[in-house]
C-alpha positions as CSV (number, residue, x, y, z in Angstrom):
1,M,-40.6,-76.2,-4.8
2,P,-43.3,-78.6,-6.0
3,N,-41.3,-81.6,-4.7
4,W,-41.5,-80.1,-1.2
5,D,-45.3,-79.8,-1.1
6,Y,-45.8,-83.5,-0.4
7,G,-48.9,-83.7,-2.4
8,G,-50.5,-80.6,-1.0
9,A,-51.8,-82.3,2.1
10,Y,-51.0,-79.1,4.1
11,L,-53.6,-77.2,2.1
12,R,-56.3,-79.8,2.9
13,Y,-55.2,-80.3,6.5
14,P,-53.6,-77.2,8.0
15,I,-52.3,-77.8,11.5
16,P,-53.4,-75.4,14.2
17,E,-50.8,-73.7,16.2
18,Q,-51.7,-75.7,19.3
19,G,-51.3,-79.0,17.5
20,Y,-53.7,-81.5,16.0
21,K,-55.6,-84.0,18.3
22,F,-57.1,-87.2,17.0
23,P,-60.3,-88.7,18.5
24,D,-58.3,-91.3,20.5
25,G,-56.2,-88.6,22.2
26,S,-53.2,-89.0,19.9
27,M,-51.5,-85.6,19.3
28,V,-49.1,-84.1,16.9
29,K,-47.6,-80.6,16.7
30,V,-45.3,-78.5,14.5
31,H,-42.2,-78.0,16.7
32,D,-38.5,-77.3,16.6
33,I,-36.6,-79.8,18.7
34,F,-34.5,-76.9,20.2
35,D,-37.6,-75.5,21.8
36,P,-39.1,-76.9,25.1
37,L,-41.0,-80.1,24.4
38,P,-44.8,-80.0,24.3
39,K,-46.3,-81.5,27.5
40,F,-48.1,-84.2,25.6
41,M,-44.8,-85.7,24.5
42,Y,-44.2,-86.9,28.1
43,Q,-47.0,-89.4,27.7
44,A,-44.9,-91.6,25.6
45,D,-43.6,-94.8,27.2
46,M,-42.1,-96.0,23.9
47,M,-40.3,-94.1,21.2
48,F,-39.2,-94.6,17.6
49,T,-37.6,-91.6,15.9
50,D,-35.7,-91.1,12.6
51,P,-33.8,-87.8,13.0
52,P,-31.5,-86.2,10.4
53,W,-28.4,-88.3,10.1
54,N,-25.7,-85.6,9.5
55,L,-25.3,-81.8,9.3
56,G,-26.0,-81.7,5.5
57,N,-29.2,-83.7,6.1
58,L,-30.1,-81.5,9.0
59,N,-29.6,-78.3,6.9
60,T,-31.9,-79.8,4.2
61,F,-34.7,-80.5,6.7
62,Y,-34.6,-76.9,7.9
63,S,-34.4,-75.5,4.3
64,K,-37.5,-77.6,3.2
65,A,-39.3,-76.3,6.2
66,D,-38.4,-72.7,5.3
67,E,-36.8,-72.3,8.8
68,P,-33.3,-71.0,9.7
69,L,-30.8,-73.7,10.8
70,R,-30.5,-73.5,14.6
71,S,-27.4,-75.7,15.0
72,E,-23.9,-74.9,13.8
73,T,-22.8,-78.5,14.4
74,F,-24.5,-81.8,14.1
75,E,-23.2,-82.7,17.6
76,S,-25.3,-80.0,19.1
77,F,-28.4,-81.3,17.3
78,Y,-28.0,-84.9,18.4
79,H,-27.1,-83.9,22.0
80,R,-30.4,-82.1,22.1
81,L,-32.2,-85.1,20.6
82,F,-30.9,-87.4,23.3
83,E,-31.6,-84.8,25.9
84,C,-35.2,-84.9,24.8
85,I,-35.2,-88.7,25.0
86,V,-33.9,-88.5,28.5
87,D,-36.6,-86.0,29.5
88,V,-39.4,-88.1,28.0
89,D,-37.9,-91.3,29.5
90,P,-39.5,-94.0,27.4
91,K,-38.9,-97.5,28.7
92,T,-37.8,-98.6,25.2
93,C,-36.5,-96.3,22.4
94,Y,-35.5,-96.9,18.8
95,V,-33.4,-94.4,16.9
96,E,-32.6,-94.6,13.2
97,V,-29.2,-93.4,11.9
98,G,-26.8,-93.6,9.0
99,K,-23.3,-95.0,9.0
100,Q,-21.5,-91.7,9.7
101,H,-22.8,-91.2,13.2
102,I,-23.8,-94.7,14.3
103,A,-21.0,-94.9,16.9
104,D,-22.0,-91.5,18.4
105,F,-25.6,-92.6,18.6
106,I,-24.8,-95.9,20.2
107,I,-22.7,-94.1,22.9
108,E,-25.6,-91.8,23.6
109,M,-28.0,-94.7,23.9
110,R,-25.7,-96.5,26.3
111,R,-25.7,-93.5,28.5
112,I,-29.5,-93.8,28.8
113,Y,-30.3,-97.6,28.6
114,K,-28.8,-100.7,30.2
115,H,-29.5,-102.8,27.1
116,V,-28.5,-101.5,23.7
117,T,-28.3,-103.2,20.4
118,F,-28.5,-102.2,16.7
119,Y,-29.9,-103.6,13.5
120,N,-28.7,-103.4,10.0
121,S,-31.5,-102.0,7.9
122,T,-32.5,-100.3,4.7
123,Y,-34.9,-97.5,3.8
124,Y,-37.3,-96.9,0.9
125,H,-37.3,-100.7,0.5
126,S,-34.0,-100.6,-1.5
127,K,-31.2,-102.9,-0.7
128,D,-28.7,-100.2,-1.7
129,K,-30.0,-97.7,0.8
130,I,-28.3,-98.7,4.0
131,C,-29.2,-97.5,7.5
132,Y,-29.2,-98.7,11.1
133,V,-31.8,-98.9,13.8
134,I,-30.5,-98.7,17.4
135,R,-32.7,-100.1,20.2
136,G,-32.3,-99.1,23.9
137,S,-34.3,-100.6,26.7
138,R,-34.5,-101.0,30.4
139,K,-35.1,-104.7,30.1
140,K,-33.1,-107.2,28.1
141,S,-34.9,-108.3,24.9
142,A,-33.7,-109.2,21.4
143,P,-36.3,-108.8,18.7
144,K,-35.2,-110.4,15.4
145,L,-35.2,-107.3,13.2
146,D,-31.9,-107.5,11.4
147,Y,-31.9,-106.7,7.7
148,M,-35.6,-105.6,7.7
149,D,-36.5,-102.4,6.0
150,E,-37.0,-99.5,8.4
151,E,-40.7,-99.2,7.6
152,N,-41.1,-102.9,8.4
153,I,-39.3,-102.4,11.7
154,I,-41.6,-99.5,12.5
155,Q,-44.6,-101.7,11.7
156,W,-43.3,-104.5,13.9
157,V,-42.6,-102.2,16.8
158,C,-46.0,-100.6,16.6
159,A,-47.7,-104.0,16.5
160,N,-45.6,-106.0,18.9
161,E,-43.7,-103.9,21.5
162,D,-45.3,-103.5,24.9
163,Y,-46.4,-99.8,25.2
164,N,-49.4,-97.5,25.8
165,I,-48.4,-94.5,23.7
166,I,-45.5,-94.3,21.2
167,G,-43.7,-91.0,20.6
168,D,-41.7,-89.7,17.7
169,L,-39.5,-86.5,18.0
170,C,-39.0,-86.2,14.2
171,M,-42.2,-87.5,12.8
172,G,-41.8,-86.6,9.2
173,R,-44.7,-87.9,7.2
174,G,-45.8,-90.0,10.1
175,L,-45.0,-93.7,9.6
176,V,-44.8,-94.2,13.4
177,G,-48.2,-92.5,13.9
178,L,-49.8,-94.3,11.0
179,H,-48.7,-97.8,12.1
180,A,-49.6,-97.1,15.7
181,Y,-53.1,-96.0,14.6
182,E,-53.6,-99.1,12.4
183,N,-52.8,-101.2,15.5
184,G,-55.2,-99.3,17.7
185,K,-52.5,-97.6,19.7
186,K,-52.1,-93.9,20.7
187,F,-49.2,-91.8,19.5
188,V,-47.7,-88.4,20.1
189,G,-45.2,-86.6,17.8
190,T,-43.5,-83.5,16.8
191,E,-42.2,-82.4,13.4
192,L,-40.5,-79.2,12.1
193,N,-42.1,-79.2,8.7
194,P,-45.9,-78.7,8.8
195,K,-46.2,-79.9,5.1
196,R,-44.8,-83.3,6.0
197,L,-46.9,-83.6,9.2
198,S,-50.1,-82.9,7.3
199,V,-49.4,-86.1,5.2
200,L,-50.0,-88.2,8.3
201,I,-53.2,-86.4,9.2
202,E,-54.6,-86.9,5.7
203,R,-53.7,-90.6,5.7
204,V,-55.4,-91.1,9.0
205,N,-58.5,-89.2,7.9
206,K,-58.7,-91.3,4.8
207,N,-58.7,-94.4,6.9
208,K,-62.2,-95.9,7.3
209,K,-62.0,-95.3,11.1
210,G,-61.7,-91.6,10.4
211,A,-60.4,-88.7,12.6
212,L,-61.5,-85.3,13.6
């Protein structure tokens, strides 16, 4: 499908099996979340991830990646997602979610972090596209992020949170990586769909700072 080619970036920037490493040490890799995490993901001390929000959304992600769906229920997927967050153990973590499973995600975040809050948000800069961003942290903090678009929240997080390396378990086209890079920060990430991940690599390569 032409709409699933994401501008053909994957043809210009194919991703090696071992992953793609940027000059600053940032690293991304094509990866299924049900497989063991790549070792480089454990470098992350901050996380922002926007996973599929329900089973239909999850099925679409696998279809677009030409991969068989590995989860019969959405619960098994998000339990694996939070298992990965526990394993990486970032000091602060943001997770984006839709209305259907916001309560489930808040419960999971409260099992991991002492301080949990959530923000009303939007996506694609449309007031009609509603989502939520949940923040979990070891230390109490209350950034004023309510009613910001999710991209603006990502931009704020990458520019203002205290971290060395930010991680993303569902990197998509790489907003987290791009904004981290623009702020001179390292990032690590995984993504099921190589065509989507190549968009990030191309955008960074087109940046005047360049990348290998």
